[in-house]
C-alpha positions in Angstrom: 20.2 -42.3 24.1 22.5 -41.3 21.4 23.7 -37.6 21.2 21.7 -37.6 17.8 18.5 -38.8 19.0 18.9 -36.3 21.7 19.3 -33.5 19.5 16.4 -34.8 17.4 14.0 -34.7 20.5 15.3 -31.4 21.4 14.3 -30.0 17.6 11.1 -31.5 18.1 10.2 -30.5 21.4 11.3 -26.8 20.3 9.3 -27.2 17.1 6.3 -28.1 18.8 6.5 -25.3 21.5 6.7 -22.7 18.7 3.6 -24.1 16.9 1.9 -24.0 20.3 2.8 -20.6 21.2 2.2 -19.4 17.4 -1.3 -21.2 17.6 -2.5 -19.8 20.7 -1.0 -16.5 20.2 1.9 -16.6 23.2 5.6 -15.7 22.9 7.6 -18.9 23.2 8.7 -18.3 26.7 5.2 -18.0 27.6 4.2 -21.2 25.6 7.2 -23.1 27.5 6.0 -21.8 30.8 2.5 -22.7 30.4 3.2 -26.1 28.7 5.6 -27.0 31.7 3.0 -25.8 34.4 0.2 -27.7 32.7 2.1 -31.3 31.7 2.1 -30.2 28.1 5.9 -31.1 28.1 5.7 -33.8 29.8 3.5 -35.6 27.9 5.7 -34.7 24.9 8.4 -36.2 26.2 6.8 -39.1 27.6 5.0 -40.2 24.4 7.9 -38.5 22.0 8.1 -42.2 20.3 4.4 -42.0 19.2 3.9 -38.2 19.0 6.9 -37.5 16.3 5.7 -40.0 13.8 2.6 -37.6 13.6 2.3 -34.3 12.1 3.4 -31.4 14.8 -0.2 -30.2 14.2 -1.3 -33.4 15.8 1.4 -32.7 18.8 -0.1 -29.3 19.4 -3.6 -30.5 19.6 -2.6 -33.2 22.0 -0.5 -30.8 24.2 -3.5 -28.4 24.1 -5.9 -31.3 25.7 -3.5 -32.6 28.1 -3.1 -28.8 29.5 -7.0 -28.4 29.3 -7.3 -31.5 31.4 -4.7 -30.4 33.7 -6.3 -26.9 34.6 -4.8 -24.6 31.6 -7.0 -22.4 30.3 -6.7 -21.9 26.4 -8.5 -18.8 24.5 
């Protein structure tokens, strides 16, 4: 993976974590821990090639669903 691609992935993931945090009234740190625990980050990383072609809101919705399926409770 090139440095540019790595930077793009990191920027995308940071954006998604921030939007997830805002949508669920969490701090970014709490959102990161939640997403890590309930496999949302793994999903986003594994499915980056598809997810980054869609809206960030779609990625947030998809991560929310993955977390719910893995036991994460969201308000």
